N, C-alpha and C positions, 0 to 999 in steps of 0.2 A: 491784587489785580482789580481793575475797575471794569464794570459792565454796565450797559444801558439796556433797560427793558422797555419795550413798546407794548402796551397792553390795551386791548379793546374789550370793553364790557358792553354787552348788548342784551336787550330784553329777550327772553326765550321766545322762539318762534310760535309756540303754542299759545302765548299770552297776547292779549290786546296791548298795543302801544299807543295810548291816547295822544301823546305828544307827536309821534310820527303821523298819526291819523290827522291831527289838526294841521300839521305842516303840509301833508299831502293834499288836503282839501284846499288850503290856501294856494298852493302851487297850481292846482287844477283851476281854481277860480280866477287866477291871474294869467291864464293862458298857457300854462305848462301841462296841457292835457295828456301828453305822452308819458308823464311821470306817474308811477303807481307804487304801492307797497313801500312807502317811506317808513323807515325804522330809525329811531334816534337812540344813541348810546353815549358812552364816554370813552375818550382816548386819554390814557395816562402814560407818562414817561417817568421812569425812575433810574437813578444812578445807584449802583450797588457795589460795595467793596466786598469781595469774596476771594477765597483761596483758589477756587476753580469755577469753571462754567457750570458744572453739575450742582455745586453748592448755591450758586447764584440762582439757577433755575428753581431749585428747591425753595429758596426764600421767596422768590417771586410767586410761585404757585401757592405757597402758604399765605402770603399777603393778599393775593387775589381771593382765595377761599374764605379768609377770616375777616378781611377789612374792606377790600375794594369792590366787592360784589355781594349782592344778596342772592345766594344760590337758589332760593325759592323762585325768584322771578328773573334772574339774569344768568347768562353764561359768559365766559371769558376765554380769550385766547391771547397769546403773547409770543414775542420773540425776544431773545436775549443775545446781545452781541458784546464782544470784548471791545473796549475803547482803546 
């Protein structure tokens, strides 16, 4: 069976996000004064071949924890859907 995983990796809320801060300041300086608390992360899409959805979820979780995120500074969430 084939599955698609949609993964979002974001900086932990307790940590400063310098890229988000810079974009937020630029938005404010260019007239978007109603925008605040900009945070920038990564969106990753994977296709996974697995025998079941539970196995696909296990593989996605493992990949996120070991490769796709730095768990000291980032958190992740994902959805897995059968194709």
